[in-house]
FILUM-688644 format. One record per atom (N, C-alpha, C, O, CB): residue in one letter; atom name; x, y, z. Coordinates in nm, 2 decimals. Atoms other than C-alpha are relative to their C-alpha. Glycine has a CB too. Layout:
<zalos>
type  atom  east  north  up
A  CA  X  Y  Z
...
</zalos>
This chain:
<zalos>
type  atom  east  north  up
M  N  0.05  0.08  0.11
M  CA  -0.94  -0.13  1.78
M  C  0.10  -0.11  -0.04
M  O  0.06  -0.22  -0.06
M  CB  -0.03  0.10  -0.12
F  N  -0.11  0.10  0.04
F  CA  -0.61  -0.30  1.69
F  C  0.08  -0.03  0.12
F  O  0.09  0.05  0.21
F  CB  0.08  0.05  -0.11
E  N  -0.09  0.04  -0.11
E  CA  -0.39  -0.49  1.92
E  C  0.13  0.07  -0.01
E  O  0.18  0.11  -0.11
E  CB  0.03  -0.15  0.00
E  N  -0.13  -0.07  -0.01
E  CA  -0.07  -0.32  2.04
E  C  0.11  -0.11  -0.04
E  O  0.09  -0.23  -0.02
E  CB  0.03  0.06  0.14
G  N  -0.11  0.09  0.03
G  CA  0.26  -0.47  1.92
G  C  0.00  -0.05  -0.14
G  O  0.09  -0.12  -0.18
G  CB  0.00  -0.11  0.09
L  N  0.01  0.04  0.14
L  CA  0.15  -0.52  1.56
L  C  0.06  0.11  -0.09
L  O  0.05  0.23  -0.06
L  CB  -0.14  -0.03  -0.04
N  N  -0.05  -0.10  0.09
N  CA  0.33  -0.35  1.28
N  C  -0.11  0.04  -0.10
N  O  -0.22  -0.01  -0.10
N  CB  0.12  -0.05  -0.08
R  N  0.10  -0.06  0.10
R  CA  0.16  -0.15  1.00
R  C  -0.06  -0.10  -0.09
R  O  -0.18  -0.10  -0.12
R  CB  0.06  0.11  -0.07
E  N  0.04  0.10  0.09
E  CA  0.15  -0.44  0.76
E  C  -0.10  -0.10  0.06
E  O  -0.20  -0.13  0.00
E  CB  0.12  -0.08  -0.06
E  N  0.09  0.09  -0.07
E  CA  -0.02  -0.67  1.01
E  C  -0.13  0.07  0.03
E  O  -0.24  0.00  0.01
E  CB  0.07  -0.05  0.13
K  N  0.12  -0.08  -0.02
K  CA  -0.27  -0.40  1.10
K  C  -0.08  0.01  -0.13
K  O  -0.20  0.00  -0.13
K  CB  0.03  0.13  0.06
L  N  0.07  -0.01  0.13
L  CA  -0.35  -0.35  0.73
L  C  -0.06  -0.13  -0.04
L  O  -0.18  -0.13  -0.09
L  CB  0.10  0.05  -0.10
L  N  0.06  0.13  0.03
L  CA  -0.40  -0.72  0.68
L  C  -0.12  -0.03  0.08
L  O  -0.22  -0.08  0.03
L  CB  0.11  -0.11  0.02
I  N  0.12  0.02  -0.08
I  CA  -0.64  -0.74  0.97
I  C  -0.11  0.09  -0.05
I  O  -0.23  0.04  -0.05
I  CB  0.03  0.03  0.15
W  N  0.11  -0.09  0.05
W  CA  -0.83  -0.44  0.84
W  C  -0.06  -0.05  -0.13
W  O  -0.18  -0.05  -0.15
W  CB  0.06  0.15  -0.02
M  N  0.05  0.06  0.13
M  CA  -0.85  -0.60  0.49
M  C  -0.09  -0.12  0.03
M  O  -0.19  -0.13  -0.04
M  CB  0.12  -0.03  -0.09
R  N  0.08  0.11  -0.03
R  CA  -0.98  -0.92  0.64
R  C  -0.14  0.03  0.06
R  O  -0.24  -0.02  0.02
R  CB  0.07  -0.10  0.09
R  N  0.12  -0.04  -0.06
R  CA  -1.24  -0.75  0.85
R  C  -0.09  0.07  -0.10
R  O  -0.22  0.06  -0.09
R  CB  0.03  0.10  0.11
N  N  0.08  -0.07  0.11
N  CA  -1.36  -0.55  0.54
N  C  -0.01  -0.09  -0.12
N  O  -0.06  -0.04  -0.22
N  CB  0.06  0.13  -0.03
R  N  0.02  0.10  0.11
R  CA  -1.35  -0.86  0.32
R  C  0.06  0.05  -0.13
R  O  0.00  0.04  -0.24
R  CB  -0.14  -0.04  -0.02
L  N  -0.07  -0.05  0.12
L  CA  -1.09  -0.71  0.08
L  C  0.12  -0.08  -0.02
L  O  0.21  -0.08  0.07
L  CB  0.03  0.16  0.02
S  N  -0.12  0.08  0.03
S  CA  -0.84  -0.94  -0.08
S  C  0.10  0.08  -0.08
S  O  0.06  0.19  -0.13
S  CB  -0.04  -0.13  -0.07
Y  N  -0.10  -0.07  0.09
Y  CA  -0.52  -0.84  -0.26
Y  C  -0.05  -0.01  -0.15
Y  O  -0.02  0.09  -0.22
Y  CB  0.14  -0.07  0.01
A  N  0.05  0.01  0.14
A  CA  -0.69  -0.96  -0.58
A  C  -0.11  0.10  -0.03
A  O  -0.11  0.17  -0.13
A  CB  -0.06  -0.14  -0.03
A  N  0.10  -0.10  0.01
A  CA  -0.99  -0.74  -0.52
A  C  0.06  0.14  0.00
A  O  0.02  0.23  -0.08
A  CB  -0.10  -0.01  0.11
L  N  -0.06  -0.13  -0.01
L  CA  -0.77  -0.45  -0.43
L  C  0.07  0.03  -0.14
L  O  0.07  0.14  -0.19
L  CB  0.11  0.01  0.11
G  N  -0.06  -0.01  0.13
G  CA  -0.57  -0.51  -0.75
G  C  -0.10  0.04  -0.11
G  O  -0.07  0.13  -0.19
G  CB  0.07  -0.12  -0.04
K  N  0.11  -0.03  0.10
K  CA  -0.89  -0.50  -0.96
K  C  -0.04  0.14  0.01
K  O  -0.06  0.21  -0.09
K  CB  -0.12  -0.09  0.01
L  N  0.04  -0.14  -0.02
L  CA  -0.99  -0.17  -0.80
L  C  0.10  0.10  -0.05
L  O  0.07  0.21  -0.09
L  CB  -0.03  0.02  0.15
L  N  -0.11  -0.09  0.04
L  CA  -0.65  -0.02  -0.88
L  C  0.05  -0.02  -0.14
L  O  0.14  0.05  -0.18
L  CB  0.11  -0.01  0.10
A  N  -0.04  0.04  0.13
A  CA  -0.62  -0.18  -1.22
A  C  0.15  -0.05  -0.01
A  O  0.22  -0.02  -0.10
A  CB  -0.02  0.11  -0.10
I  N  -0.13  0.06  0.00
I  CA  -0.31  -0.37  -1.12
I  C  -0.02  -0.15  0.04
I  O  -0.13  -0.19  0.07
I  CB  0.10  0.07  0.10
T  N  0.01  0.14  -0.04
T  CA  -0.23  -0.74  -1.05
T  C  -0.01  -0.02  0.15
T  O  0.02  0.07  0.22
T  CB  0.12  -0.08  -0.06
R  N  0.01  0.04  -0.14
R  CA  -0.28  -0.92  -0.72
R  C  0.14  0.02  0.06
R  O  0.15  0.07  0.17
R  CB  -0.05  -0.14  0.01
M  N  -0.14  -0.01  -0.06
M  CA  0.10  -0.94  -0.67
M  C  0.04  0.15  0.01
M  O  0.11  0.18  0.11
M  CB  0.10  -0.07  -0.09
S  N  -0.03  -0.14  -0.01
S  CA  0.14  -0.57  -0.74
S  C  -0.07  0.07  0.12
S  O  -0.01  0.15  0.18
S  CB  -0.03  0.08  -0.13
A  N  0.08  -0.05  -0.11
A  CA  -0.13  -0.49  -0.49
A  C  0.07  -0.04  0.13
A  O  0.07  0.03  0.23
A  CB  -0.15  -0.04  0.00
L  N  -0.07  0.05  -0.12
L  CA  0.05  -0.71  -0.23
L  C  0.13  0.08  0.02
L  O  0.16  0.12  0.14
L  CB  0.03  -0.15  -0.02
R  N  -0.12  -0.07  -0.01
R  CA  0.38  -0.54  -0.30
R  C  -0.02  0.15  0.05
R  O  0.05  0.20  0.13
R  CB  0.08  0.00  -0.13
L  N  0.04  -0.14  -0.04
L  CA  0.21  -0.20  -0.27
L  C  -0.03  0.01  0.15
L  O  0.01  0.11  0.21
L  CB  -0.12  0.05  -0.09
C  N  0.03  0.00  -0.14
C  CA  0.08  -0.28  0.07
C  C  0.11  -0.03  0.09
C  O  0.12  0.02  0.21
C  CB  -0.12  -0.10  0.03
K  N  -0.11  0.04  -0.08
K  CA  0.40  -0.43  0.20
K  C  0.12  0.09  -0.01
K  O  0.21  0.09  0.07
K  CB  0.04  -0.14  -0.03
A  N  -0.11  -0.09  0.02
A  CA  0.63  -0.16  0.07
A  C  0.01  0.11  0.11
A  O  -0.09  0.15  0.16
A  CB  -0.01  0.07  -0.14
P  N  -0.02  -0.10  -0.11
P  CA  0.78  0.09  0.32
P  C  -0.05  0.14  -0.06
P  O  -0.09  0.23  0.02
P  CB  0.14  0.01  0.05
R  N  0.04  -0.13  0.06
R  CA  0.71  0.38  0.07
R  C  -0.07  -0.03  -0.13
R  O  -0.03  -0.12  -0.21
R  CB  0.12  0.09  -0.02
I  N  0.07  0.01  0.12
I  CA  0.47  0.42  -0.22
I  C  -0.01  0.14  -0.06
I  O  0.01  0.24  0.00
I  CB  -0.14  -0.06  0.01
S  N  0.02  -0.13  0.07
S  CA  0.41  0.70  -0.48
S  C  -0.11  0.07  0.06
S  O  -0.21  0.02  0.11
S  CB  -0.01  -0.02  -0.15
S  N  0.10  -0.09  -0.05
S  CA  0.20  0.99  -0.38
S  C  -0.14  -0.02  -0.07
S  O  -0.24  -0.01  -0.02
S  CB  0.03  0.15  0.00
A  N  0.13  0.03  0.08
A  CA  -0.05  0.90  -0.66
A  C  -0.07  -0.12  0.06
A  O  -0.19  -0.11  0.08
A  CB  0.04  -0.02  -0.15
R  N  0.06  0.12  -0.06
R  CA  -0.11  0.55  -0.52
R  C  -0.05  0.03  0.14
R  O  -0.15  -0.02  0.19
R  CB  0.10  -0.11  0.00
H  N  0.03  -0.03  -0.14
H  CA  -0.11  0.69  -0.16
H  C  -0.14  0.08  0.00
H  O  -0.21  0.07  0.09
H  CB  0.11  0.09  0.06
G  N  0.13  -0.07  0.01
G  CA  -0.40  0.92  -0.27
G  C  -0.12  -0.09  -0.04
G  O  -0.23  -0.06  -0.01
G  CB  0.01  0.11  -0.10
Q  N  0.11  0.09  0.04
Q  CA  -0.60  0.63  -0.43
Q  C  -0.05  -0.09  0.11
Q  O  -0.17  -0.11  0.12
Q  CB  0.05  -0.08  -0.11
L  N  0.04  0.10  -0.10
L  CA  -0.60  0.40  -0.13
L  C  -0.10  0.05  0.10
L  O  -0.19  -0.02  0.13
L  CB  0.12  -0.05  0.07
P  N  0.10  -0.05  -0.10
P  CA  -0.79  0.62  0.12
P  C  -0.14  0.02  -0.07
P  O  -0.24  0.01  0.00
P  CB  0.04  0.13  0.06
Q  N  0.13  -0.01  0.07
Q  CA  -1.06  0.67  -0.15
Q  C  -0.07  -0.14  0.00
Q  O  -0.19  -0.14  -0.02
Q  CB  0.02  0.05  -0.15
L  N  0.06  0.13  -0.01
L  CA  -1.12  0.29  -0.12
L  C  -0.04  -0.03  0.14
L  O  -0.09  -0.14  0.16
L  CB  0.10  -0.10  -0.06
G  N  0.04  0.02  -0.14
G  CA  -1.17  0.33  0.25
G  C  0.11  -0.04  0.09
G  O  0.08  -0.06  0.21
G  CB  -0.11  -0.10  0.01
I  N  -0.11  0.04  -0.09
I  CA  -0.83  0.23  0.38
I  C  0.05  0.11  0.08
I  O  0.08  0.22  0.03
I  CB  0.12  -0.06  -0.09
P  N  -0.04  -0.10  -0.09
P  CA  -0.73  0.43  0.68
P  C  0.14  0.05  -0.03
P  O  0.23  -0.03  -0.06
P  CB  -0.01  -0.04  0.15
Y  N  -0.13  -0.06  0.03
Y  CA  -0.43  0.67  0.64
Y  C  0.11  -0.06  0.09
Y  O  0.22  -0.08  0.04
Y  CB  0.00  0.15  0.02
D  N  -0.10  0.05  -0.09
D  CA  -0.25  0.53  0.94
D  C  0.05  -0.14  -0.03
D  O  0.15  -0.19  0.02
D  CB  -0.05  0.00  0.15
L  N  -0.04  0.14  0.04
L  CA  -0.23  0.18  0.78
L  C  0.07  0.00  -0.14
L  O  0.12  -0.10  -0.18
L  CB  -0.12  -0.08  -0.01
L  N  -0.06  -0.01  0.13
L  CA  -0.08  0.31  0.45
L  C  0.15  0.02  0.02
L  O  0.20  0.07  0.12
L  CB  -0.06  0.11  -0.08
P  N  -0.14  -0.03  0.01
P  CA  0.29  0.31  0.36
P  C  0.02  0.15  -0.02
P  O  -0.07  0.22  -0.06
P  CB  0.07  -0.08  -0.11
L  N  -0.03  -0.14  0.02
L  CA  0.46  0.65  0.36
L  C  0.00  0.04  -0.15
L  O  0.03  -0.05  -0.24
L  CB  0.14  0.04  0.06
A  N  0.00  -0.05  0.14
A  CA  0.42  0.86  0.04
A  C  0.13  0.06  -0.03
A  O  0.18  0.15  0.04
A  CB  -0.12  0.10  -0.03
E  N  -0.13  -0.06  0.04
E  CA  0.74  0.94  -0.14
E  C  0.01  -0.02  -0.15
E  O  0.01  -0.13  -0.21
E  CB  0.12  -0.07  0.07
D  N  -0.03  0.01  0.15
D  CA  0.80  1.02  -0.51
D  C  0.15  0.00  -0.03
D  O  0.22  0.09  0.02
D  CB  -0.07  0.12  -0.07
R  N  -0.14  0.01  0.04
R  CA  1.13  0.91  -0.65
R  C  0.01  0.01  -0.15
R  O  -0.08  -0.03  -0.22
R  CB  0.06  -0.14  0.05
P  N  -0.01  -0.01  0.14
P  CA  1.26  0.98  -0.99
P  C  0.02  -0.14  -0.06
P  O  0.08  -0.23  0.00
P  CB  0.13  0.08  -0.04
R  N  0.00  0.13  0.07
R  CA  1.22  0.69  -1.23
R  C  0.12  -0.02  -0.09
R  O  0.18  0.08  -0.13
R  CB  -0.13  -0.03  -0.08
G  N  -0.12  0.02  0.09
G  CA  1.49  0.53  -1.44
G  C  0.13  -0.03  0.07
G  O  0.13  -0.04  0.19
G  CB  0.01  0.11  -0.09
R  N  -0.13  0.03  -0.06
R  CA  1.85  0.47  -1.39
R  C  0.06  0.12  0.08
R  O  0.02  0.23  0.05
R  CB  0.10  -0.04  -0.11
R  N  -0.06  -0.10  -0.08
R  CA  2.05  0.66  -1.14
R  C  0.11  0.07  -0.09
R  O  0.17  0.00  -0.17
R  CB  0.06  -0.05  0.13
P  N  -0.10  -0.07  0.08
P  CA  2.29  0.92  -1.30
P  C  0.14  -0.06  0.04
P  O  0.16  -0.09  0.15
P  CB  0.00  0.15  0.02
Y  N  -0.14  0.05  -0.02
Y  CA  2.65  0.80  -1.34
Y  C  0.08  0.10  0.08
Y  O  0.08  0.22  0.05
Y  CB  0.07  -0.03  -0.13
R  N  -0.09  -0.09  -0.08
R  CA  2.89  0.94  -1.08
R  C  0.13  -0.07  0.01
R  O  0.15  -0.18  0.04
R  CB  -0.06  0.02  0.15
A  N  -0.14  0.05  0.00
A  CA  3.26  0.90  -1.11
A  C  0.07  0.00  0.13
A  O  0.18  -0.05  0.14
A  CB  0.08  0.07  -0.10
</zalos>
């Protein structure tokens, strides 16, 4: 289906174009801005909550960034 030698981001962009889904439309579906949707798709890791939302929109799992939950806020001070 996809050409060999393409990275995940390129494959996702091809999938989005074939399915007529823009970053603006994706942002509206997720209630975020177009730029946030673009960053979400290009990030190497995203939260598990967002990772769960994207397949519900029809995006294949193999095109998604890895799911990883990180603690929010400042890192603890270490001397």
